C-alpha positions in Angstrom: 42.1 30.7 16.7 39.9 28.1 18.3 37.3 26.0 16.5 34.6 25.0 18.3 34.3 21.0 18.0 31.3 19.5 16.0 29.9 16.2 16.4 27.8 14.2 14.1 26.3 12.2 16.9 25.7 12.5 20.5 25.5 9.1 22.7 23.5 10.0 25.8 22.5 7.3 28.5 19.2 9.0 28.6 17.1 9.3 25.7 13.2 10.0 24.8 11.6 6.6 24.8 9.6 7.0 21.3 13.1 8.4 19.9 13.8 5.6 17.6 16.8 7.1 15.8 15.6 6.6 12.2 17.9 8.9 10.5 21.1 7.3 12.3 19.8 3.7 11.6 19.6 4.6 8.0 23.4 5.8 8.0 24.3 2.2 9.3 22.7 0.6 6.4 25.9 -0.8 5.2 26.3 -2.5 8.6 22.6 -3.8 8.0 23.8 -5.7 4.9 26.9 -7.0 6.4 24.8 -8.5 9.1 22.5 -10.3 6.7 25.2 -11.8 4.6 26.8 -13.0 8.0 23.6 -14.6 9.2 23.2 -16.4 5.9 26.7 -17.6 5.7 27.1 -18.5 9.2 23.7 -20.6 9.6 24.5 -22.9 6.1 28.5 -22.6 6.3 28.9 -26.2 7.7 25.7 -28.0 6.2 25.6 -30.5 3.6 22.4 -29.3 1.8 22.8 -25.7 2.5 20.4 -23.4 1.0 18.3 -26.4 -0.1 17.0 -26.6 3.3 15.1 -23.6 2.4 13.0 -25.8 0.1 13.2 -29.0 2.2 11.7 -27.9 5.4 8.3 -26.4 4.0 8.2 -29.4 1.7 8.7 -32.0 4.6 6.1 -29.8 6.7 3.6 -29.6 3.8 3.6 -33.5 3.2 3.4 -34.4 7.1 0.4 -31.9 7.2 -1.4 -33.3 4.2 -1.1 -36.7 5.4 -2.0 -36.1 9.2 -4.5 -33.3 9.0 -5.8 -33.8 5.3 -5.9 -37.6 5.3 -6.3 -38.9 8.5 -8.2 -36.2 10.4 -10.0 -35.5 7.2 -10.1 -31.7 7.9 -11.4 -29.8 4.9 -9.7 -27.5 2.8 -12.4 -25.4 0.9 -12.0 -27.5 -2.2 -8.4 -26.8 -2.9 -5.6 -29.2 -3.4 -4.6 -30.4 0.3 -0.9 -29.8 -0.4 -1.4 -26.5 -1.9 -3.7 -25.3 0.8 -1.0 -26.5 3.6 1.7 -24.7 1.7 0.2 -21.5 1.7 -0.5 -21.4 5.3 3.2 -23.0 6.0 5.1 -20.1 3.6 3.1 -17.1 5.3 3.5 -18.4 8.8 7.1 -19.5 8.4 8.2 -16.0 7.8 6.4 -14.7 10.7 7.6 -17.1 13.0 11.1 -17.1 12.1 11.0 -13.2 12.6 9.6 -13.8 16.1 12.0 -16.6 17.1 15.1 -14.9 16.2 14.1 -11.5 17.5 13.0 -12.5 20.8 16.7 -13.5 21.6 18.6 -10.9 19.8 19.7 -8.7 23.0 21.2 -11.9 24.8 22.7 -13.6 21.5 24.6 -10.2 20.4 25.7 -9.2 23.9 29.0 -9.6 23.2 28.8 -7.0 20.2 26.7 -4.7 21.9 29.4 -4.3 24.9 32.2 -3.5 22.8 30.9 -0.8 19.8 28.2 1.4 19.6 25.8 1.3 16.6 21.7 1.6 16.5 20.7 -1.5 18.2 17.6 -1.9 16.5 20.0 -2.5 13.5 20.1 -6.3 14.8 16.5 -7.2 14.8 16.1 -5.4 11.4 18.9 -7.5 10.0 17.0 -10.6 11.2 13.4 -9.2 9.5 15.5 -8.5 6.3 17.5 -11.7 6.3 14.4 -13.8 6.7 12.8 -12.2 3.6 15.3 -13.9 1.6 14.4 -17.4 2.7 10.5 -16.1 2.6 11.5 -15.6 -1.2 12.8 -18.8 -2.1 9.7 -20.6 -0.3 7.5 -18.3 -2.0 8.7 -19.3 -5.4 8.4 -23.0 -4.4 4.5 -22.3 -3.6 4.3 -20.6 -7.2 5.7 -23.7 -8.9 3.3 -25.7 -6.8 0.5 -23.3 -8.0 1.7 -24.0 -11.6 1.8 -27.7 -11.5 -1.8 -28.0 -10.2 -2.9 -25.5 -12.8 -1.5 -27.7 -15.6 -2.8 -30.6 -14.2 -6.5 -29.1 -14.6 -7.0 -27.7 -11.4 -9.1 -24.4 -11.2 -7.4 -21.8 -9.1 -8.7 -18.3 -9.3 -6.2 -15.6 -8.6 -8.2 -12.5 -7.1 -7.5 -9.0 -7.1 -6.8 -9.5 -3.3 -3.3 -10.4 -4.7 -2.5 -6.9 -4.9 -2.4 -7.0 -1.2 0.7 -9.0 -1.4 3.4 -6.4 -0.5 1.3 -5.0 2.6 0.9 -8.7 3.9 4.5 -9.2 3.8 5.1 -5.8 5.5 2.4 -6.8 8.1 4.2 -10.2 8.9 7.6 -8.4 9.3 6.6 -5.6 11.5 4.3 -8.1 13.6 7.2 -10.6 14.1 9.6 -7.7 14.7 7.5 -5.9 17.3 6.5 -9.0 19.3 10.1 -10.2 19.1 11.5 -7.4 20.4 9.0 -7.1 23.3 10.0 -10.5 24.3 13.9 -10.0 23.9 13.5 -7.2 26.1 11.8 -9.2 28.8 14.2 -12.1 28.4 17.2 -10.0 29.7 15.8 -10.4 33.1 13.4 -13.4 32.8 15.6 -16.1 31.2 12.5 -18.6 31.4 10.8 -16.9 28.8 13.4 -18.2 26.2 12.3 -21.9 26.5 8.8 -20.7 26.3 8.9 -18.7 23.1 9.4 -21.7 20.5 6.9 -23.8 22.2 4.5 -20.9 22.4 5.0 -20.0 18.9 4.2 -23.7 17.9 1.0 -23.6 19.9 0.2 -20.0 18.3 0.3 -21.7 15.1 -2.8 -23.9 16.0 -4.7 -20.7 16.5 -4.5 -19.6 13.0 -5.7 -20.8 9.9 -2.4 -22.9 8.7 -4.0 -26.3 9.1 -7.7 -25.7 8.7 -9.9 -22.9 7.0 -11.5 -20.1 9.0 -14.9 -21.5 7.7 -14.4 -24.9 9.3 -13.6 -23.1 12.5 -16.6 -20.9 12.3 -18.9 -23.9 11.6 -17.7 -26.5 14.0 -16.5 -24.5 17.0 -18.4 -21.4 17.0 -17.9 -20.7 20.5 -14.0 -20.8 20.4 -14.0 -19.3 17.0 -13.3 -15.8 18.2 -9.8 -16.9 19.6 -8.8 -17.6 15.9 -10.4 -14.6 14.3 -8.6 -12.3 16.9 -5.2 -13.7 16.1 -3.6 -10.9 13.6 -2.0 -13.5 11.7 -5.5 -15.2 10.4 -6.6 -12.5 8.3 -3.1 -12.3 6.9 -3.3 -15.8 5.9 -7.0 -16.0 4.9 -6.1 -12.9 2.6 -2.9 -14.7 1.4 -4.8 -17.9 0.2 -7.8 -15.7 -1.2 -5.5 -13.8 -3.4 -3.5 -16.7 -5.1 -5.9 -19.3 -4.9 -9.5 -17.8 -4.9 -10.3 -19.6 -1.5 -10.5 -18.0 2.0 -12.1 -15.2 4.1 -11.1 -11.5 2.7 -12.3 -9.0 5.0 -11.6 -5.2 5.2 -12.3 -5.3 8.8 -10.1 -8.2 9.4 -7.1 -6.5 7.5 -7.6 -3.2 9.5 -7.8 -5.1 12.8 -4.5 -6.8 12.0 -2.7 -3.6 10.9 -3.9 -2.0 13.9 -2.5 -4.8 16.3 0.6 -4.7 14.3 1.2 -1.0 14.8 0.6 -1.2 18.3 3.0 -4.2 18.9 5.5 -2.5 16.6 5.5 0.8 18.2 5.3 -0.8 21.8 8.4 -3.1 20.8 10.6 -0.6 19.8 10.0 1.6 22.8 10.6 -1.4 25.2 13.8 -2.2 23.2 14.8 1.3 23.1 14.6 1.6 26.9 16.2 -2.0 27.7 19.0 -1.9 25.4 20.5 1.3 27.2 21.5 -0.9 30.5 20.6 -4.5 29.6 24.5 -5.2 29.8 23.9 -5.2 33.5 21.8 -8.1 33.6 22.6 -10.2 30.6 
């Protein structure tokens, strides 16, 4: 007696643009864990200091920002200790920037794997975002240690109720970096010049957020151009992060709502573009 064959998944060349295959991606969660482990091991395998770079990079950046922007330029930090002010901005910005930078080349960097075996391609950018979360956690612990140091030395730091938004802020940063990175990654399969502009562009983008200055200074000194900073979706995220843990910054429901809306638009667009390009990008890479 003949039995009709049954298949778990059918791989088709054409699929709906907004079919993100969430159920299929969940079934490959073991692969996600393996990719996260691979990235962490390969990145620090032949380094002398290894995971200590997680601490060294934000510390060095904080010292440089304190010296240049805090001391030489004399930019206000809203009464907060300068190193603590910059560490807060750097901790939040680094996670977003790492997700964006690494995701923006994911198709090109993994073309060899994509051409050999099938799995949901979105697993790759997801592994980058999840892997960077480990680095963010280490830097966040360093940030908390610094808060404790200043508190023990008599500095008054008010933790506000906005700290409850911390998980939501992490989710926004992750999705914002993921969505933007996937859009750029899809574009770099045809226009490789974008690869050279990404890291440079991300550095410039940092100066349009409140990493090195508070929003109050921008609104006071440059009211005509402050809208560029206000409409950067990372600005309300960083301001809320500072306000929650340090008691200084600008908390706004409208700002958070705006950041969440832009994030959802970029994430949906990024997934759709990535879903379309990954079908035939091997012909152009």
